[in-house]
ZADO-1210 file (C-alpha; in nm, 4 decimals, padded with zeros to 6 digits):
<atoms>
<atom x="09.3277" y="01.9142" z="10.2354" code="UNK" pos="1"/>
<atom x="09.7059" y="01.9575" z="10.2161" code="UNK" pos="2"/>
<atom x="09.6579" y="02.2901" z="10.0253" code="UNK" pos="3"/>
<atom x="09.4153" y="02.4080" z="10.2990" code="UNK" pos="4"/>
<atom x="09.6572" y="02.3328" z="10.5728" code="UNK" pos="5"/>
<atom x="09.9353" y="02.5185" z="10.3851" code="UNK" pos="6"/>
<atom x="09.7045" y="02.8147" z="10.3331" code="UNK" pos="7"/>
<atom x="09.6128" y="02.8159" z="10.7040" code="UNK" pos="8"/>
<atom x="09.9784" y="02.8012" z="10.7981" code="UNK" pos="9"/>
<atom x="10.0617" y="03.0924" z="10.5786" code="UNK" pos="10"/>
<atom x="09.7603" y="03.2985" z="10.7166" code="UNK" pos="11"/>
<atom x="09.8685" y="03.2330" z="11.0776" code="UNK" pos="12"/>
<atom x="10.2197" y="03.3242" z="10.9851" code="UNK" pos="13"/>
<atom x="10.0993" y="03.6593" z="10.8394" code="UNK" pos="14"/>
<atom x="09.9065" y="03.7584" z="11.1487" code="UNK" pos="15"/>
<atom x="10.1776" y="03.6266" z="11.3960" code="UNK" pos="16"/>
<atom x="10.4847" y="03.7883" z="11.2282" code="UNK" pos="17"/>
<atom x="10.3569" y="04.0797" z="11.0277" code="UNK" pos="18"/>
<atom x="10.1189" y="04.2101" z="11.2943" code="UNK" pos="19"/>
<atom x="10.4086" y="04.1792" z="11.5435" code="UNK" pos="20"/>
<atom x="10.6053" y="04.4161" z="11.3341" code="UNK" pos="21"/>
<atom x="10.3327" y="04.6705" z="11.2864" code="UNK" pos="22"/>
<atom x="10.3767" y="04.8149" z="11.6304" code="UNK" pos="23"/>
<atom x="10.7206" y="04.9441" z="11.5463" code="UNK" pos="24"/>
<atom x="10.5996" y="05.0575" z="11.1942" code="UNK" pos="25"/>
<atom x="10.3187" y="05.2443" z="11.3672" code="UNK" pos="26"/>
<atom x="10.5639" y="05.4184" z="11.5968" code="UNK" pos="27"/>
<atom x="10.7630" y="05.5371" z="11.2955" code="UNK" pos="28"/>
<atom x="10.4558" y="05.6400" z="11.0968" code="UNK" pos="29"/>
<atom x="10.3148" y="05.8665" z="11.3661" code="UNK" pos="30"/>
<atom x="10.6384" y="06.0450" z="11.4275" code="UNK" pos="31"/>
<atom x="10.5470" y="06.2942" z="11.1557" code="UNK" pos="32"/>
<atom x="10.1854" y="06.1939" z="11.0538" code="UNK" pos="33"/>
<atom x="09.8996" y="06.2464" z="11.3003" code="UNK" pos="34"/>
<atom x="09.7930" y="05.9037" z="11.4383" code="UNK" pos="35"/>
<atom x="09.4264" y="05.9007" z="11.3365" code="UNK" pos="36"/>
<atom x="09.5037" y="06.0529" z="10.9973" code="UNK" pos="37"/>
<atom x="09.7632" y="05.7844" z="10.9518" code="UNK" pos="38"/>
<atom x="09.5256" y="05.5028" z="11.0343" code="UNK" pos="39"/>
<atom x="09.2535" y="05.6553" z="10.8174" code="UNK" pos="40"/>
<atom x="09.4865" y="05.6786" z="10.5196" code="UNK" pos="41"/>
<atom x="09.6242" y="05.3238" z="10.5797" code="UNK" pos="42"/>
<atom x="09.2828" y="05.1713" z="10.6077" code="UNK" pos="43"/>
<atom x="09.1147" y="05.3508" z="10.3128" code="UNK" pos="44"/>
<atom x="09.4143" y="05.2920" z="10.0817" code="UNK" pos="45"/>
<atom x="09.4308" y="04.9156" z="10.1650" code="UNK" pos="46"/>
<atom x="09.0472" y="04.8869" z="10.1462" code="UNK" pos="47"/>
<atom x="09.0339" y="05.0360" z="09.7846" code="UNK" pos="48"/>
<atom x="09.3096" y="04.8052" z="09.6661" code="UNK" pos="49"/>
<atom x="09.1380" y="04.5030" z="09.8131" code="UNK" pos="50"/>
<atom x="08.8102" y="04.6083" z="09.6730" code="UNK" pos="51"/>
<atom x="08.9563" y="04.6425" z="09.3163" code="UNK" pos="52"/>
<atom x="09.1288" y="04.3008" z="09.3561" code="UNK" pos="53"/>
<atom x="08.7930" y="04.1429" z="09.4537" code="UNK" pos="54"/>
<atom x="08.6194" y="04.2989" z="09.1485" code="UNK" pos="55"/>
<atom x="08.8739" y="04.1319" z="08.9137" code="UNK" pos="56"/>
<atom x="08.8809" y="03.8014" z="09.1067" code="UNK" pos="57"/>
<atom x="08.5173" y="03.6979" z="09.1648" code="UNK" pos="58"/>
<atom x="08.2974" y="04.0041" z="09.0782" code="UNK" pos="59"/>
<atom x="08.0801" y="03.9613" z="09.3832" code="UNK" pos="60"/>
<atom x="07.8750" y="04.2711" z="09.4650" code="UNK" pos="61"/>
<atom x="07.7879" y="04.4251" z="09.8003" code="UNK" pos="62"/>
<atom x="07.4222" y="04.3530" z="09.8957" code="UNK" pos="63"/>
<atom x="07.2102" y="04.5995" z="10.0846" code="UNK" pos="64"/>
<atom x="07.1992" y="04.3632" z="10.4009" code="UNK" pos="65"/>
<atom x="07.5823" y="04.3588" z="10.4059" code="UNK" pos="66"/>
<atom x="07.6279" y="04.7310" z="10.4443" code="UNK" pos="67"/>
<atom x="07.5401" y="04.7814" z="10.8129" code="UNK" pos="68"/>
<atom x="07.7553" y="04.4802" z="10.9382" code="UNK" pos="69"/>
<atom x="08.0446" y="04.5945" z="10.7365" code="UNK" pos="70"/>
<atom x="08.0026" y="04.9509" z="10.8751" code="UNK" pos="71"/>
<atom x="07.9887" y="04.8182" z="11.2305" code="UNK" pos="72"/>
<atom x="08.2866" y="04.6118" z="11.1895" code="UNK" pos="73"/>
<atom x="08.4876" y="04.8888" z="11.0210" code="UNK" pos="74"/>
<atom x="08.4146" y="05.1048" z="11.3223" code="UNK" pos="75"/>
<atom x="08.5001" y="04.8216" z="11.5864" code="UNK" pos="76"/>
<atom x="08.8170" y="04.7215" z="11.4113" code="UNK" pos="77"/>
<atom x="08.9624" y="05.0432" z="11.2877" code="UNK" pos="78"/>
<atom x="08.7981" y="05.3503" z="11.4374" code="UNK" pos="79"/>
<atom x="08.8106" y="05.2099" z="11.7907" code="UNK" pos="80"/>
<atom x="09.0631" y="04.9172" z="11.7718" code="UNK" pos="81"/>
<atom x="09.3450" y="05.0609" z="11.5505" code="UNK" pos="82"/>
<atom x="09.2567" y="05.4190" z="11.6203" code="UNK" pos="83"/>
<atom x="09.3019" y="05.4097" z="11.9900" code="UNK" pos="84"/>
<atom x="09.6115" y="05.1878" z="11.9536" code="UNK" pos="85"/>
<atom x="09.7734" y="05.4354" z="11.7164" code="UNK" pos="86"/>
<atom x="09.6888" y="05.7391" z="11.9216" code="UNK" pos="87"/>
<atom x="09.8180" y="05.5733" z="12.2402" code="UNK" pos="88"/>
<atom x="10.1457" y="05.4829" z="12.0894" code="UNK" pos="89"/>
<atom x="10.2411" y="05.8514" z="12.1003" code="UNK" pos="90"/>
<atom x="10.2949" y="05.7848" z="12.4858" code="UNK" pos="91"/>
<atom x="10.3199" y="05.4013" z="12.5203" code="UNK" pos="92"/>
<atom x="10.6280" y="05.2112" z="12.3811" code="UNK" pos="93"/>
<atom x="10.5573" y="04.9682" z="12.1023" code="UNK" pos="94"/>
<atom x="10.6593" y="04.6669" z="12.3047" code="UNK" pos="95"/>
<atom x="10.4441" y="04.7533" z="12.5910" code="UNK" pos="96"/>
<atom x="10.1554" y="04.8285" z="12.3569" code="UNK" pos="97"/>
<atom x="10.1832" y="04.4834" z="12.2203" code="UNK" pos="98"/>
<atom x="10.1791" y="04.3264" z="12.5647" code="UNK" pos="99"/>
<atom x="09.8641" y="04.5338" z="12.6489" code="UNK" pos="100"/>
<atom x="09.6906" y="04.3858" z="12.3517" code="UNK" pos="101"/>
<atom x="09.7873" y="04.0282" z="12.4663" code="UNK" pos="102"/>
<atom x="09.4703" y="03.9593" z="12.6806" code="UNK" pos="103"/>
<atom x="09.2531" y="03.9878" z="12.3725" code="UNK" pos="104"/>
<atom x="09.1864" y="03.6085" z="12.3676" code="UNK" pos="105"/>
<atom x="09.0498" y="03.6465" z="12.7195" code="UNK" pos="106"/>
<atom x="08.8085" y="03.9119" z="12.6227" code="UNK" pos="107"/>
<atom x="08.6961" y="03.7082" z="12.3199" code="UNK" pos="108"/>
<atom x="08.6359" y="03.4062" z="12.5360" code="UNK" pos="109"/>
<atom x="08.4193" y="03.6107" z="12.7710" code="UNK" pos="110"/>
<atom x="08.2252" y="03.7829" z="12.4883" code="UNK" pos="111"/>
<atom x="08.1605" y="03.4478" z="12.3123" code="UNK" pos="112"/>
<atom x="08.0453" y="03.2941" z="12.6481" code="UNK" pos="113"/>
<atom x="07.8219" y="03.5869" z="12.7371" code="UNK" pos="114"/>
<atom x="07.6561" y="03.6574" z="12.3898" code="UNK" pos="115"/>
<atom x="07.6820" y="03.3363" z="12.1995" code="UNK" pos="116"/>
<atom x="07.6613" y="03.0882" z="12.4829" code="UNK" pos="117"/>
<atom x="07.8852" y="02.8375" z="12.3079" code="UNK" pos="118"/>
<atom x="08.1976" y="02.8586" z="12.5248" code="UNK" pos="119"/>
<atom x="08.2040" y="02.6924" z="12.8700" code="UNK" pos="120"/>
<atom x="08.4588" y="02.8584" z="13.0920" code="UNK" pos="121"/>
<atom x="08.5484" y="02.6273" z="13.3885" code="UNK" pos="122"/>
<atom x="08.7765" y="02.6694" z="13.6854" code="UNK" pos="123"/>
<atom x="09.1018" y="02.6731" z="13.4923" code="UNK" pos="124"/>
<atom x="08.9532" y="02.9313" z="13.2549" code="UNK" pos="125"/>
<atom x="08.8229" y="03.1469" z="13.5198" code="UNK" pos="126"/>
<atom x="09.1663" y="03.1394" z="13.6939" code="UNK" pos="127"/>
<atom x="09.3228" y="03.2369" z="13.3682" code="UNK" pos="128"/>
<atom x="09.0881" y="03.5283" z="13.3211" code="UNK" pos="129"/>
<atom x="09.1760" y="03.6550" z="13.6748" code="UNK" pos="130"/>
<atom x="09.5468" y="03.6117" z="13.6272" code="UNK" pos="131"/>
<atom x="09.5378" y="03.7930" z="13.2970" code="UNK" pos="132"/>
<atom x="09.3601" y="04.0870" z="13.4541" code="UNK" pos="133"/>
<atom x="09.6162" y="04.1024" z="13.7297" code="UNK" pos="134"/>
<atom x="09.9008" y="04.0919" z="13.4746" code="UNK" pos="135"/>
<atom x="09.7614" y="04.3925" z="13.2831" code="UNK" pos="136"/>
<atom x="09.7029" y="04.5838" z="13.6080" code="UNK" pos="137"/>
<atom x="10.0495" y="04.5065" z="13.7205" code="UNK" pos="138"/>
<atom x="10.2042" y="04.6223" z="13.3900" code="UNK" pos="139"/>
<atom x="10.0213" y="04.9620" z="13.4010" code="UNK" pos="140"/>
<atom x="10.0843" y="05.0298" z="13.7678" code="UNK" pos="141"/>
<atom x="10.4546" y="04.9225" z="13.7383" code="UNK" pos="142"/>
<atom x="10.5342" y="05.1390" z="13.4378" code="UNK" pos="143"/>
<atom x="10.3361" y="05.4603" z="13.5085" code="UNK" pos="144"/>
<atom x="10.3058" y="05.6973" z="13.7904" code="UNK" pos="145"/>
<atom x="09.9985" y="05.5769" z="13.9605" code="UNK" pos="146"/>
<atom x="09.9665" y="05.8900" z="14.1799" code="UNK" pos="147"/>
<atom x="09.8817" y="06.1008" z="13.8718" code="UNK" pos="148"/>
<atom x="09.6645" y="06.0491" z="13.5687" code="UNK" pos="149"/>
<atom x="09.9421" y="06.0889" z="13.3009" code="UNK" pos="150"/>
<atom x="09.9326" y="06.0225" z="12.9259" code="UNK" pos="151"/>
<atom x="10.0994" y="05.6923" z="12.9688" code="UNK" pos="152"/>
<atom x="09.8269" y="05.5424" z="13.1895" code="UNK" pos="153"/>
<atom x="09.5510" y="05.6924" z="12.9784" code="UNK" pos="154"/>
<atom x="09.7193" y="05.5449" z="12.6662" code="UNK" pos="155"/>
<atom x="09.7437" y="05.2053" z="12.8254" code="UNK" pos="156"/>
<atom x="09.3710" y="05.2155" z="12.9289" code="UNK" pos="157"/>
<atom x="09.2726" y="05.3154" z="12.5809" code="UNK" pos="158"/>
<atom x="09.4694" y="05.0361" z="12.4260" code="UNK" pos="159"/>
<atom x="09.2845" y="04.7877" z="12.6376" code="UNK" pos="160"/>
<atom x="08.9501" y="04.9466" z="12.5407" code="UNK" pos="161"/>
<atom x="09.0511" y="04.8971" z="12.1780" code="UNK" pos="162"/>
<atom x="09.1167" y="04.5345" z="12.2360" code="UNK" pos="163"/>
<atom x="08.7689" y="04.4876" z="12.3720" code="UNK" pos="164"/>
<atom x="08.6298" y="04.6555" z="12.0561" code="UNK" pos="165"/>
<atom x="08.8509" y="04.4322" z="11.8316" code="UNK" pos="166"/>
<atom x="08.7468" y="04.1191" z="12.0183" code="UNK" pos="167"/>
<atom x="08.3892" y="04.2108" z="11.9944" code="UNK" pos="168"/>
<atom x="08.4161" y="04.2704" z="11.6337" code="UNK" pos="169"/>
<atom x="08.5891" y="03.9296" z="11.5846" code="UNK" pos="170"/>
<atom x="08.3052" y="03.7565" z="11.7580" code="UNK" pos="171"/>
<atom x="08.0333" y="03.9626" z="11.5809" code="UNK" pos="172"/>
<atom x="08.1903" y="03.8711" z="11.2388" code="UNK" pos="173"/>
<atom x="08.1005" y="03.5037" z="11.3142" code="UNK" pos="174"/>
<atom x="07.7291" y="03.5892" z="11.2960" code="UNK" pos="175"/>
<atom x="07.7204" y="03.9007" z="11.0753" code="UNK" pos="176"/>
<atom x="07.5787" y="03.9005" z="10.7288" code="UNK" pos="177"/>
<atom x="07.8984" y="03.9505" z="10.5213" code="UNK" pos="178"/>
<atom x="07.9986" y="03.8978" z="10.1623" code="UNK" pos="179"/>
<atom x="08.1227" y="03.5436" z="10.0833" code="UNK" pos="180"/>
<atom x="08.4515" y="03.6775" z="09.9422" code="UNK" pos="181"/>
<atom x="08.7039" y="03.7360" z="10.2202" code="UNK" pos="182"/>
<atom x="08.8767" y="03.9870" z="09.9939" code="UNK" pos="183"/>
<atom x="08.5634" y="04.1972" z="09.9378" code="UNK" pos="184"/>
<atom x="08.4609" y="04.1741" z="10.3002" code="UNK" pos="185"/>
<atom x="08.7969" y="04.2819" z="10.4346" code="UNK" pos="186"/>
<atom x="08.8270" y="04.5561" z="10.1699" code="UNK" pos="187"/>
<atom x="08.4832" y="04.7113" z="10.2549" code="UNK" pos="188"/>
<atom x="08.5507" y="04.6852" z="10.6325" code="UNK" pos="189"/>
<atom x="08.8821" y="04.8819" z="10.5699" code="UNK" pos="190"/>
<atom x="08.7054" y="05.1359" z="10.3590" code="UNK" pos="191"/>
<atom x="08.4299" y="05.2032" z="10.6054" code="UNK" pos="192"/>
<atom x="08.6676" y="05.2096" z="10.8884" code="UNK" pos="193"/>
<atom x="08.9167" y="05.4419" z="10.7057" code="UNK" pos="194"/>
<atom x="08.6406" y="05.6887" z="10.6305" code="UNK" pos="195"/>
<atom x="08.5246" y="05.6968" z="10.9883" code="UNK" pos="196"/>
<atom x="08.8718" y="05.7457" z="11.1218" code="UNK" pos="197"/>
<atom x="08.9417" y="06.0212" z="10.8756" code="UNK" pos="198"/>
<atom x="08.6224" y="06.2018" z="10.9735" code="UNK" pos="199"/>
<atom x="08.7135" y="06.1771" z="11.3411" code="UNK" pos="200"/>
<atom x="09.0605" y="06.3012" z="11.2593" code="UNK" pos="201"/>
<atom x="08.9069" y="06.6054" z="11.1026" code="UNK" pos="202"/>
<atom x="08.6746" y="06.6636" z="11.3945" code="UNK" pos="203"/>
<atom x="08.9644" y="06.6753" z="11.6483" code="UNK" pos="204"/>
<atom x="09.1669" y="06.9035" z="11.4204" code="UNK" pos="205"/>
<atom x="09.4540" y="06.6736" z="11.3180" code="UNK" pos="206"/>
<atom x="09.4792" y="06.8138" z="10.9570" code="UNK" pos="207"/>
<atom x="09.5467" y="07.1668" z="11.0888" code="UNK" pos="208"/>
<atom x="09.8629" y="07.0454" z="11.2413" code="UNK" pos="209"/>
<atom x="09.9850" y="06.8383" z="10.9512" code="UNK" pos="210"/>
<atom x="10.2305" y="06.9483" z="10.6918" code="UNK" pos="211"/>
<atom x="10.3123" y="06.7140" z="10.4037" code="UNK" pos="212"/>
<atom x="10.6520" y="06.8622" z="10.3548" code="UNK" pos="213"/>
<atom x="10.7446" y="06.7617" z="10.7126" code="UNK" pos="214"/>
<atom x="10.6697" y="06.3888" z="10.6619" code="UNK" pos="215"/>
<atom x="10.9956" y="06.1960" z="10.7047" code="UNK" pos="216"/>
<atom x="11.1012" y="05.9052" z="10.4859" code="UNK" pos="217"/>
<atom x="11.0781" y="05.6820" z="10.7987" code="UNK" pos="218"/>
<atom x="10.7201" y="05.7849" z="10.8458" code="UNK" pos="219"/>
<atom x="10.6397" y="05.7409" z="10.4813" code="UNK" pos="220"/>
<atom x="10.7853" y="05.3945" z="10.4548" code="UNK" pos="221"/>
<atom x="10.6249" y="05.2991" z="10.7900" code="UNK" pos="222"/>
<atom x="10.2839" y="05.3905" z="10.6528" code="UNK" pos="223"/>
<atom x="10.3565" y="05.2087" z="10.3277" code="UNK" pos="224"/>
<atom x="10.4490" y="04.9020" z="10.5178" code="UNK" pos="225"/>
<atom x="10.1446" y="04.9196" z="10.7237" code="UNK" pos="226"/>
<atom x="09.9178" y="04.9486" z="10.4083" code="UNK" pos="227"/>
<atom x="10.0654" y="04.6704" z="10.2200" code="UNK" pos="228"/>
<atom x="10.1618" y="04.4208" z="10.4765" code="UNK" pos="229"/>
<atom x="09.9671" y="04.5172" z="10.7907" code="UNK" pos="230"/>
<atom x="09.6326" y="04.5788" z="10.6169" code="UNK" pos="231"/>
<atom x="09.6287" y="04.4129" z="10.2818" code="UNK" pos="232"/>
<atom x="09.8135" y="04.0976" z="10.3511" code="UNK" pos="233"/>
<atom x="09.7704" y="04.0377" z="10.7337" code="UNK" pos="234"/>
<atom x="09.4197" y="04.1718" z="10.7692" code="UNK" pos="235"/>
<atom x="09.3173" y="03.9855" z="10.4517" code="UNK" pos="236"/>
<atom x="09.4672" y="03.6606" z="10.6039" code="UNK" pos="237"/>
<atom x="09.2757" y="03.7403" z="10.9349" code="UNK" pos="238"/>
<atom x="08.9410" y="03.7758" z="10.7626" code="UNK" pos="239"/>
<atom x="09.0003" y="03.4470" z="10.5737" code="UNK" pos="240"/>
<atom x="09.0910" y="03.2693" z="10.9000" code="UNK" pos="241"/>
<atom x="08.7695" y="03.3973" z="11.0678" code="UNK" pos="242"/>
<atom x="08.5833" y="03.1816" z="10.8120" code="UNK" pos="243"/>
<atom x="08.7955" y="02.8768" z="10.8647" code="UNK" pos="244"/>
<atom x="08.8772" y="02.8293" z="11.2310" code="UNK" pos="245"/>
<atom x="08.7713" y="02.9493" z="11.5716" code="UNK" pos="246"/>
<atom x="08.8107" y="03.3160" z="11.6845" code="UNK" pos="247"/>
<atom x="08.9858" y="03.2169" z="12.0032" code="UNK" pos="248"/>
<atom x="09.2508" y="03.0164" z="11.8155" code="UNK" pos="249"/>
<atom x="09.2994" y="03.3100" z="11.5733" code="UNK" pos="250"/>
<atom x="09.3341" y="03.5415" z="11.8637" code="UNK" pos="251"/>
<atom x="09.6532" y="03.3678" z="11.9913" code="UNK" pos="252"/>
<atom x="09.8396" y="03.5974" z="11.7577" code="UNK" pos="253"/>
<atom x="09.8216" y="03.8481" z="12.0366" code="UNK" pos="254"/>
<atom x="10.0649" y="03.6542" z="12.2572" code="UNK" pos="255"/>
<atom x="10.3113" y="03.5902" z="11.9659" code="UNK" pos="256"/>
<atom x="10.2987" y="03.9540" z="11.8493" code="UNK" pos="257"/>
<atom x="10.4608" y="04.0903" z="12.1680" code="UNK" pos="258"/>
<atom x="10.7653" y="03.8745" z="12.1390" code="UNK" pos="259"/>
<atom x="10.8335" y="04.0191" z="11.7901" code="UNK" pos="260"/>
<atom x="10.7315" y="04.3658" z="11.8846" code="UNK" pos="261"/>
<atom x="10.9504" y="04.3795" z="12.1911" code="UNK" pos="262"/>
<atom x="11.2435" y="04.2389" z="12.0083" code="UNK" pos="263"/>
<atom x="11.2030" y="04.4827" z="11.7201" code="UNK" pos="264"/>
<atom x="11.1579" y="04.7723" z="11.9494" code="UNK" pos="265"/>
<atom x="11.4793" y="04.6817" z="12.1291" code="UNK" pos="266"/>
<atom x="11.6721" y="04.6206" z="11.8064" code="UNK" pos="267"/>
<atom x="11.5646" y="04.9291" z="11.6054" code="UNK" pos="268"/>
<atom x="11.4183" y="05.1740" z="11.8446" code="UNK" pos="269"/>
<atom x="11.6380" y="05.1421" z="12.1505" code="UNK" pos="270"/>
<atom x="11.3320" y="05.0459" z="12.3730" code="UNK" pos="271"/>
<atom x="11.4262" y="04.8842" z="12.6974" code="UNK" pos="272"/>
<atom x="11.3151" y="04.5377" z="12.7860" code="UNK" pos="273"/>
<atom x="11.2386" y="04.6108" z="13.1575" code="UNK" pos="274"/>
<atom x="11.1943" y="04.3512" z="13.4252" code="UNK" pos="275"/>
<atom x="10.8266" y="04.4658" z="13.4759" code="UNK" pos="276"/>
<atom x="10.7455" y="04.4093" z="13.1017" code="UNK" pos="277"/>
<atom x="10.9075" y="04.0700" z="13.1068" code="UNK" pos="278"/>
<atom x="10.7163" y="03.9687" z="13.4246" code="UNK" pos="279"/>
<atom x="10.3814" y="04.0991" z="13.2820" code="UNK" pos="280"/>
<atom x="10.4336" y="03.9189" z="12.9571" code="UNK" pos="281"/>
<atom x="10.4994" y="03.5841" z="13.1332" code="UNK" pos="282"/>
<atom x="10.1879" y="03.6371" z="13.3582" code="UNK" pos="283"/>
<atom x="09.9621" y="03.7280" z="13.0590" code="UNK" pos="284"/>
<atom x="10.0940" y="03.4310" z="12.8502" code="UNK" pos="285"/>
<atom x="10.0299" y="03.1878" z="13.1408" code="UNK" pos="286"/>
<atom x="09.6764" y="03.3289" z="13.1747" code="UNK" pos="287"/>
<atom x="09.5978" y="03.2892" z="12.8054" code="UNK" pos="288"/>
<atom x="09.7323" y="02.9281" z="12.8098" code="UNK" pos="289"/>
<atom x="09.5060" y="02.8463" z="13.1020" code="UNK" pos="290"/>
<atom x="09.1986" y="02.9777" z="12.9241" code="UNK" pos="291"/>
<atom x="09.2769" y="02.8153" z="12.5887" code="UNK" pos="292"/>
<atom x="09.3671" y="02.4780" z="12.7474" code="UNK" pos="293"/>
<atom x="09.0463" y="02.4950" z="12.9538" code="UNK" pos="294"/>
<atom x="08.8454" y="02.5373" z="12.6308" code="UNK" pos="295"/>
<atom x="09.0374" y="02.2550" z="12.4630" code="UNK" pos="296"/>
<atom x="08.9783" y="02.0205" z="12.7444" code="UNK" pos="297"/>
<atom x="08.6108" y="02.1028" z="12.7437" code="UNK" pos="298"/>
<atom x="08.5818" y="02.0257" z="12.3736" code="UNK" pos="299"/>
<atom x="08.7664" y="01.7055" z="12.4209" code="UNK" pos="300"/>
<atom x="08.5322" y="01.5905" z="12.6893" code="UNK" pos="301"/>
<atom x="08.2320" y="01.6633" z="12.4679" code="UNK" pos="302"/>
<atom x="08.3803" y="01.4603" z="12.1788" code="UNK" pos="303"/>
<atom x="08.4585" y="01.1651" z="12.4221" code="UNK" pos="304"/>
</atoms>
């Protein structure tokens, strides 16, 4: 039991701290590497490494019925989730991008309630959902020119769309027919997702604008960090947690990540911590607290 608690603590630490730092690493990586190509390389490389590790550790093989769920999750997590996030960070600062991902627990709550019917959202939860929506709208409106449809506002909207996709994938993973091994499952999701992202990168013509000789050391080490820490370690921990605790509890990483992302963006990339960003962060965190505490109270009442 103590070993399980320690492993759980380490896994939460990985998705809290490491994923908070990946926003800055992504910013560095896409300075000289096209965003979708970068995500494709990151995902595919990490997936292959995890697949090899799983082969030596437990030798479980992929079954035919596992392929479609793994493909769907690869698309939802990496093509749409990470792909849109990486593309948008060409125009949206890393700290703001992390804040825009923060309402993910709210989307997960809504998806679980609508599709799985196992989450009861009461008055406090409904209020939290509404406040969270207001916080996101406020952040976008306060930090972009709302009179014109510019890249910043489009990027913000695409990040939110990506969080919907990631949240949907997290909920779907609860009922999907996946391999028992978390290492094999996460590896195959990364492989499928990486292939899909690279195909889309090719379709939109990213390789034609890419020159290997122009890749900076900052971008190279940013990509290397994302492969090892962001995908192999943190995503592996995320998949393990999906099999050991609730999706909503796991999704709380999205309101720890912004604190780390904003601080690192300020410390290393000279990103400004604006008043609007601070206010939006407080609003969204309050909304998430309301939703999660509403769920906790509901479960406690059922037990009593």
